[in-house]
C-alpha positions as CSV (number, residue, x, y, z in Angstrom):
1,M,62.1,47.3,73.3
2,N,60.4,44.0,74.4
3,K,62.4,41.0,75.6
4,A,61.7,37.6,77.1
5,I,64.4,35.9,79.2
6,F,64.9,32.7,81.0
7,I,66.9,33.0,84.2
8,E,68.6,29.7,85.3
9,P,70.3,29.6,88.7
10,L,74.0,28.5,88.9
11,D,73.8,27.9,92.6
12,V,71.3,27.7,95.5
13,L,69.2,30.9,96.0
14,L,68.1,32.8,99.1
15,F,64.7,34.6,98.9
16,R,64.2,35.4,102.5
17,E,60.7,35.8,104.0
18,S,59.6,39.3,105.3
19,K,59.9,38.2,108.9
20,P,62.8,40.1,110.7
21,F,66.0,38.1,111.2
22,S,68.2,39.7,113.9
23,G,71.3,38.3,115.5
24,G,70.6,37.0,119.0
25,E,66.8,37.0,118.5
26,D,66.1,34.6,115.7
27,H,68.0,31.5,114.6
28,L,66.2,30.5,111.4
29,A,65.8,32.5,108.2
30,R,63.3,30.8,105.8
31,S,63.1,31.3,102.1
32,I,59.9,31.8,100.0
33,F,59.3,30.4,96.6
34,P,58.6,31.7,94.0
35,P,60.3,35.0,94.9
36,P,58.3,38.3,94.7
37,P,58.6,39.8,91.2
38,S,60.0,42.9,92.8
39,T,63.1,40.8,93.8
40,I,63.8,40.1,90.1
41,Y,63.0,43.7,89.1
42,A,65.5,45.0,91.6
43,A,68.1,42.5,90.3
44,L,67.6,43.7,86.8
45,R,68.0,47.4,87.8
46,S,71.2,46.6,89.7
47,H,72.5,44.5,86.8
48,L,71.9,47.4,84.3
49,L,73.5,49.9,86.8
50,S,76.6,47.8,87.2
51,L,77.0,47.3,83.4
52,H,76.5,50.9,82.3
53,Y,77.5,53.1,85.3
54,G,79.0,51.1,88.2
55,R,79.2,54.0,90.6
56,F,76.6,53.0,93.2
57,E,77.4,55.7,95.7
58,A,77.0,58.4,93.0
59,F,73.7,56.7,91.9
60,K,72.4,57.0,95.5
61,E,73.0,60.7,95.3
62,G,71.5,60.9,91.8
63,I,74.8,62.3,90.4
64,G,76.0,61.9,86.8
65,I,73.7,59.0,85.8
66,P,73.9,58.5,82.0
67,P,70.6,59.7,80.5
68,A,69.9,56.5,78.6
69,L,70.4,54.5,81.8
70,E,68.3,56.8,83.9
71,E,65.5,56.6,81.3
72,E,65.4,52.8,81.8
73,I,66.1,52.2,85.5
74,G,65.2,55.7,86.9
75,S,66.7,57.2,90.0
76,P,66.9,55.9,93.6
77,N,63.3,57.1,94.3
78,I,61.6,57.0,90.8
79,Y,61.4,54.0,88.5
80,G,62.3,54.3,84.8
81,K,60.7,52.6,81.8
82,L,61.9,49.1,82.6
83,E,58.9,46.9,83.2
84,I,58.2,43.2,84.0
85,N,55.1,42.4,82.0
86,Q,55.0,38.7,83.0
87,F,56.8,36.6,85.6
88,S,56.6,32.9,86.1
89,V,58.4,29.7,87.1
90,A,59.4,27.9,83.9
91,R,60.9,24.6,82.7
92,K,63.2,24.1,79.7
93,M,61.7,22.4,76.6
94,I,63.4,20.7,73.7
95,S,63.9,23.6,71.4
96,H,62.2,23.6,68.0
97,S,63.4,27.1,67.2
98,T,65.7,27.6,64.2
99,S,67.8,29.8,66.5
100,Q,69.7,27.9,69.1
101,E,70.1,31.1,71.2
102,I,66.3,31.2,72.1
103,Q,65.3,28.8,74.9
104,E,61.8,27.5,74.6
105,V,60.2,27.1,78.0
106,E,57.0,25.7,79.5
107,L,55.4,28.0,82.2
108,V,54.4,26.4,85.5
109,Y,51.5,28.1,87.4
110,P,50.6,28.2,91.1
111,M,47.6,26.0,91.9
112,P,44.4,28.1,91.8
113,L,42.7,28.3,95.2
114,D,39.3,27.1,94.0
115,V,40.8,23.7,93.3
116,A,40.3,21.1,96.0
117,K,41.1,17.4,96.2
118,C,39.3,14.4,97.7
119,K,40.7,13.1,101.0
120,G,41.5,9.5,101.9
121,L,41.7,8.1,98.4
122,H,44.6,6.0,96.9
123,T,44.7,8.1,93.8
124,E,44.6,11.9,93.6
125,Q,41.2,13.3,92.5
126,Y,40.7,17.0,92.0
127,I,37.5,19.0,91.8
128,I,36.7,22.7,91.2
129,L,34.6,24.7,93.7
130,S,31.9,27.0,92.3
131,P,29.9,29.9,93.7
132,M,26.6,28.7,95.0
133,T,23.7,30.1,97.0
134,G,21.9,28.4,100.0
135,V,25.0,26.7,101.4
136,P,24.7,25.3,105.0
137,F,27.2,27.7,106.7
138,R,28.1,31.3,107.1
139,T,31.4,33.2,106.7
140,N,32.6,36.8,106.9
141,L,32.3,37.2,103.1
142,P,30.5,40.6,102.3
143,E,26.8,40.3,102.1
144,G,25.6,39.4,98.6
145,M,28.6,37.4,97.7
146,Q,28.2,33.7,97.1
147,H,30.2,31.0,98.9
148,L,32.3,28.4,97.0
149,W,30.8,24.9,97.3
150,Y,30.8,21.4,95.8
151,V,27.5,19.7,95.4
152,H,28.6,16.1,96.2
153,D,29.1,15.0,99.8
154,L,32.8,14.2,99.8
155,P,35.6,15.1,102.3
156,L,37.8,17.7,100.7
157,E,41.1,19.4,101.4
158,S,43.0,22.2,99.7
159,A,45.2,21.3,96.7
160,G,48.6,22.9,96.8
161,G,51.4,22.7,94.3
162,W,51.5,23.7,90.7
163,L,49.8,23.2,87.3
164,T,51.6,22.5,84.1
165,E,50.7,24.5,81.0
166,R,48.2,21.7,79.9
167,G,46.7,21.7,83.4
168,M,46.2,25.5,83.4
169,Q,44.7,25.4,79.9
170,R,42.2,22.7,81.1
171,Y,41.4,24.8,84.2
172,L,40.8,28.0,82.3
173,E,38.6,26.2,79.8
174,N,36.7,24.5,82.6
175,T,36.8,21.2,80.9
176,A,37.2,18.2,83.3
177,D,39.2,15.2,82.2
178,S,36.7,12.8,83.7
179,H,33.8,12.7,86.2
180,K,36.2,11.4,88.8
181,S,39.1,13.9,88.6
182,F,39.2,17.3,86.9
183,F,42.9,17.0,86.0
184,Q,45.1,14.2,84.6
185,P,47.9,13.1,87.0
186,Q,50.7,14.5,84.8
187,E,49.0,18.0,84.8
188,V,49.5,18.5,88.5
189,I,52.9,18.9,90.3
190,E,52.2,18.4,94.1
191,G,53.9,17.0,97.2
192,S,57.1,15.0,96.4
193,K,56.7,15.9,92.7
194,V,57.6,19.5,93.6
195,R,60.9,18.4,95.1
196,E,61.6,16.2,92.0
197,H,60.6,18.7,89.3
198,I,60.7,22.3,90.5
199,F,62.7,23.0,93.7
200,D,63.9,21.7,97.0
201,R,64.9,23.4,100.3
202,E,68.3,23.1,101.8
203,E,69.0,24.3,105.4
204,R,72.6,25.4,106.2
205,T,73.9,26.2,109.6
206,G,76.4,28.9,110.5
207,I,77.7,30.9,113.4
208,A,78.6,34.6,113.7
209,R,82.4,35.3,114.0
210,D,84.2,37.9,116.1
211,R,86.9,39.0,113.7
212,A,88.8,41.0,116.4
213,R,89.2,37.9,118.6
214,R,89.4,35.5,115.7
215,S,86.7,33.4,117.4
216,V,83.0,32.7,117.3
217,K,80.4,34.9,118.9
218,E,78.5,33.2,121.8
219,G,74.8,32.5,121.3
220,L,74.8,33.5,117.6
221,L,74.2,30.1,115.9
222,Y,71.8,30.4,113.0
223,S,70.4,28.4,110.1
224,I,69.4,29.7,106.7
225,E,67.1,28.0,104.3
226,Y,68.1,28.1,100.6
227,I,66.2,27.2,97.5
228,R,67.8,24.7,95.0
229,M,65.9,24.7,91.7
230,K,66.0,21.5,89.8
231,E,68.1,21.3,86.6
232,G,66.3,22.8,83.7
233,T,64.0,24.9,85.9
234,G,64.2,28.6,86.2
235,L,62.3,31.9,86.1
236,F,60.7,33.4,83.0
237,C,60.4,37.2,82.6
238,K,58.8,39.1,79.8
239,L,60.2,42.7,79.8
240,S,59.6,46.0,78.1
241,G,61.3,49.4,78.2
242,T,64.9,48.3,77.9
243,N,67.4,48.6,75.1
244,L,70.5,48.4,77.4
245,L,70.0,44.9,78.8
246,P,72.3,42.5,76.8
247,N,70.6,39.4,75.2
248,S,72.4,37.1,77.7
249,G,74.7,37.2,80.7
250,Q,75.2,36.5,84.4
251,I,73.1,38.2,87.0
252,S,73.0,38.2,90.8
253,L,69.8,37.2,92.5
254,G,68.3,37.4,96.1
255,G,70.2,37.3,99.3
256,D,74.0,36.6,99.2
257,R,73.8,37.7,95.5
258,R,73.9,34.2,94.2
259,P,74.8,33.8,90.4
260,A,72.3,33.0,87.7
261,Y,72.5,33.0,83.9
262,Y,69.8,34.5,81.6
263,R,69.3,34.1,77.9
264,P,66.5,34.9,75.4
265,A,63.4,32.7,75.8
266,Q,60.1,32.0,74.2
267,A,57.0,30.7,76.0
268,S,53.8,29.4,74.2
269,K,50.6,31.3,74.8
270,L,47.5,29.8,76.3
271,N,44.6,29.4,73.8
272,S,41.6,31.6,74.6
273,E,39.0,30.5,71.9
274,K,37.1,28.0,74.1
275,I,37.2,30.4,77.1
276,K,35.8,33.2,75.0
277,A,33.0,31.0,73.7
278,Q,32.1,30.0,77.3
279,I,32.0,33.6,78.5
280,I,29.7,34.6,75.6
281,S,27.4,31.8,76.6
282,T,27.4,32.3,80.4
283,K,28.2,36.1,80.7
284,R,30.6,35.3,83.5
285,F,34.3,34.8,84.0
286,K,37.0,34.4,86.7
287,L,40.3,36.1,87.2
288,V,43.2,34.0,88.4
289,L,46.3,35.7,89.9
290,T,49.6,34.1,88.9
291,A,51.6,36.7,90.9
292,P,50.9,38.5,94.2
293,A,48.7,41.6,93.9
294,L,48.4,44.7,96.1
295,F,45.0,46.3,96.6
296,V,44.3,49.6,98.4
297,N,41.3,48.0,100.2
298,G,43.0,44.8,101.3
299,W,41.8,42.0,99.1
300,Y,39.1,44.1,97.4
301,P,39.9,45.9,94.1
302,K,39.2,49.7,94.6
303,W,37.2,49.9,91.4
304,I,34.6,47.5,92.9
305,D,31.9,49.2,95.0
306,P,31.8,47.3,98.3
307,Q,28.1,48.0,98.8
308,T,26.9,46.7,95.5
309,G,29.8,44.5,94.4
310,Q,29.7,46.2,91.0
311,G,32.4,48.2,89.3
312,S,33.9,49.3,85.9
313,R,37.3,49.0,84.5
314,D,37.8,50.8,81.2
315,K,34.8,49.8,79.1
316,V,33.9,46.6,81.1
317,R,31.3,46.6,83.9
318,V,31.1,43.6,86.2
319,K,29.7,42.3,89.5
320,L,31.9,40.5,91.9
321,I,30.2,37.2,92.8
322,S,32.7,35.3,94.9
323,A,36.4,34.9,95.6
324,A,38.9,32.2,96.6
325,L,41.6,33.8,98.7
326,G,44.7,32.6,100.4
327,K,46.6,33.8,103.4
328,P,48.1,37.3,102.7
329,V,51.7,37.4,101.7
330,G,53.9,39.9,103.5
331,I,56.3,41.6,101.0
332,G,58.8,44.3,101.9
333,G,62.4,44.3,101.0
334,F,65.5,46.3,101.9
335,D,66.2,49.8,100.7
336,L,69.9,49.9,99.7
337,V,69.9,53.7,99.4
338,K,68.4,54.4,102.8
339,Q,70.0,51.3,104.4
340,H,66.9,50.1,106.2
341,P,64.1,47.6,105.6
342,K,61.1,48.7,103.5
343,P,57.6,48.7,105.0
344,I,55.9,45.3,104.8
345,H,52.7,45.2,102.8
346,R,50.0,42.5,102.7
347,F,49.6,41.2,99.2
348,V,46.8,38.9,97.9
349,P,48.7,35.6,97.2
350,P,49.2,34.0,93.7
351,G,46.5,31.4,93.0
352,S,43.7,33.6,94.3
353,V,40.6,33.7,92.1
354,Y,37.9,36.4,91.6
355,F,34.5,35.4,90.1
356,F,32.7,38.0,88.1
357,E,29.4,38.4,86.3
358,L,29.7,40.4,83.1
359,I,27.2,43.3,83.0
360,E,28.5,45.5,80.2
361,G,31.2,44.9,77.5
362,D,32.0,42.3,74.9
363,V,34.3,39.4,75.4
364,D,37.1,40.8,73.3
365,T,37.2,44.0,75.5
366,V,37.2,41.8,78.6
367,F,40.3,40.1,77.4
368,Q,41.9,43.3,76.4
369,V,41.3,44.8,79.9
370,F,42.0,41.7,82.1
371,N,43.8,38.8,80.4
372,E,47.6,38.7,80.8
373,K,47.4,42.2,82.4
374,S,48.2,43.4,85.9
375,I,45.3,44.3,88.2
376,S,47.6,45.3,91.1
377,E,47.2,48.7,92.6
378,D,49.7,51.3,94.0
379,I,50.1,53.0,97.4
380,Q,52.6,55.7,98.4
381,T,54.9,53.3,100.3
382,F,54.9,50.7,97.5
383,P,54.5,52.4,94.2
384,Q,54.2,51.1,90.6
385,T,53.5,47.5,91.6
386,A,52.3,46.6,88.1
387,K,55.6,47.8,86.6
388,Q,57.4,45.4,89.0
389,G,55.5,42.4,87.8
390,F,52.8,42.1,90.5
391,G,49.1,41.3,89.8
392,Y,49.4,39.3,86.5
393,S,46.1,37.7,85.9
394,L,44.5,35.1,83.5
395,I,40.9,34.8,82.5
396,G,38.9,31.5,82.8
397,G,35.4,30.3,82.5
398,W,33.1,29.0,85.2
């Protein structure tokens, strides 16, 4: 059964980075935002387990798990049918639904990494970098791939932050608002606007206690960074493979198992007609990751030949022309069954962009294969990444 839910925090949240945090060695534990989708996937599995079984120690041994529950969440070592098909930060909208139980939300997207902004101006002006040949520099991109460049001589810097739904629609359609700036100001959430509209960080200080002596432990002062999401902001998940998850309820998220409330939700879909028309005309498209993705070959999809840059996925054959990549994201976690940290893997960060030339396949097949699908890959120590919500991608024109 397919479901869409909106998860709204009831308190601050702790999504700790993958860097080790050991008493006496480190004093600051930082949070990352948004959290990896695997964090939400684990929370949903734990929530279903507590509702329909509740015997965690027996679950660790794989003893007596109800068949219907095991079918959905699996066993300690094997995942079940539960799947996150889409994961995104979202904001509440004024509901136009006839059912007051369904929360309408607007999705908010990480800024694509081929977006740059002009430096030293009083107003924010954004531009889109494009693959070009004959640029006046060299990098370590594989031979045959084109560098991203902007033809006008302007000082540029990377654009961080987020895009609203309107901003992402404009980006994917490749239709600039004006010759001065690609986006309208209200389509970008960056800098102080992030703290006003999406989330802020709160640092709290504590000290380890010696319960036997009823005193503090010397040298164990620490600080933890929490995430406080703004009112009306939460996390949107589109799920499949579950009949046991109630329509609404309270769920525990992240470190310290902070409370959040989820309810049915509905998010509008991005329009693809103009994007399809552009791909038909140009025979090229780009893939934008809205969630981290794991690839066996680092940042390079395994179905692309590194020598030719060409590859096939289902009935679509493409050539990789260029890529806009960010710093790899380290994602691991903690194995509650084995009681030790999971191996840390380097994921391609959200916002990364892959530019392709279409060699074989029609535009409808391209959308069936790539748009709103996961392109993340699996390895033995981090299996079924697509099922956990990694690698979700959108198609745009260029």
